[in-house]
matplotlib code that plots the C-alpha trace (Angstrom):
import matplotlib.pyplot as plt

x = [136.8, 138.0, 138.6, 137.3, 139.3, 137.6, 139.4, 138.9, 139.4, 139.5, 140.5, 143.8, 141.9, 140.0, 136.6, 135.4, 135.8, 134.2, 134.6, 134.5, 134.8, 136.5, 137.7, 141.3, 141.8, 140.5, 143.1, 144.2, 143.4, 139.8, 139.6, 140.9, 138.5, 135.6, 136.5, 136.8, 133.4, 131.6, 133.0, 132.8, 136.5, 137.9, 138.4, 141.1, 143.6, 145.7, 145.5, 147.6, 146.8, 148.7, 148.5, 148.6, 148.7, 151.9, 153.3, 153.6, 152.5, 150.7, 151.2, 148.0, 148.8, 148.9, 145.9, 144.2, 145.1, 148.8, 148.5, 146.5, 145.5, 142.1, 141.6, 144.3, 143.6, 144.0, 144.2, 143.4, 145.8, 146.0, 149.3, 150.8, 153.0, 155.6, 155.8, 152.2, 149.5]
y = [106.5, 107.6, 105.1, 105.8, 105.2, 104.3, 106.0, 107.0, 110.7, 112.2, 115.3, 115.4, 115.3, 112.4, 113.9, 113.7, 110.7, 109.5, 106.7, 108.3, 107.3, 109.9, 110.0, 109.2, 112.2, 114.6, 117.0, 116.7, 120.4, 119.8, 116.9, 119.2, 121.9, 119.5, 118.4, 122.0, 122.8, 119.6, 119.6, 123.4, 123.6, 127.1, 128.8, 131.1, 128.2, 126.4, 122.6, 119.8, 116.2, 113.3, 109.7, 108.1, 104.6, 105.4, 108.1, 110.7, 114.3, 114.7, 117.8, 119.7, 119.7, 115.9, 113.8, 111.4, 108.4, 109.3, 110.0, 107.0, 103.4, 102.0, 101.7, 104.3, 106.7, 110.4, 113.0, 116.7, 118.6, 122.4, 123.9, 125.4, 128.4, 128.9, 132.2, 133.3, 134.0]
z = [53.6, 57.0, 59.8, 63.3, 66.5, 69.8, 72.7, 76.3, 76.9, 80.4, 82.3, 84.3, 87.6, 86.3, 87.3, 83.7, 81.4, 78.2, 75.7, 72.3, 68.6, 66.5, 62.9, 62.6, 60.4, 63.0, 64.5, 68.1, 68.5, 67.5, 70.0, 72.8, 71.8, 71.8, 75.4, 76.6, 75.1, 76.2, 79.7, 80.1, 81.1, 81.7, 78.3, 79.6, 79.8, 77.2, 77.1, 75.8, 75.2, 76.7, 75.5, 79.0, 77.5, 75.6, 77.9, 75.2, 74.8, 71.5, 69.4, 68.7, 64.9, 64.8, 63.6, 66.1, 63.9, 64.3, 68.0, 69.3, 68.8, 69.6, 73.3, 74.3, 77.1, 76.3, 79.0, 78.5, 80.7, 81.3, 80.4, 83.5, 83.2, 86.0, 87.7, 87.0, 89.6]

ax = plt.figure().add_subplot(projection="3d")
ax.plot(x, y, z, "-o")
ax.set_aspect("equal")
plt.show()
């Protein structure tokens, strides 16, 4: 049996926000991809996930249950590459 975790996920500019319930065994990469798909974020960018509640960047390979506790706020942030135009 897989436990579910209730979280708040938002974009870095805070224009999009949702309260979601996800399986604790789901990968962070899958959560990021779901946000990109659902919110139609630019697909030509790379994204990272930041647990705003805990002040940590979450590796994409990690599982949601390892990265967050119920009620945490997670933020999908574009990865900015210096020196590109």
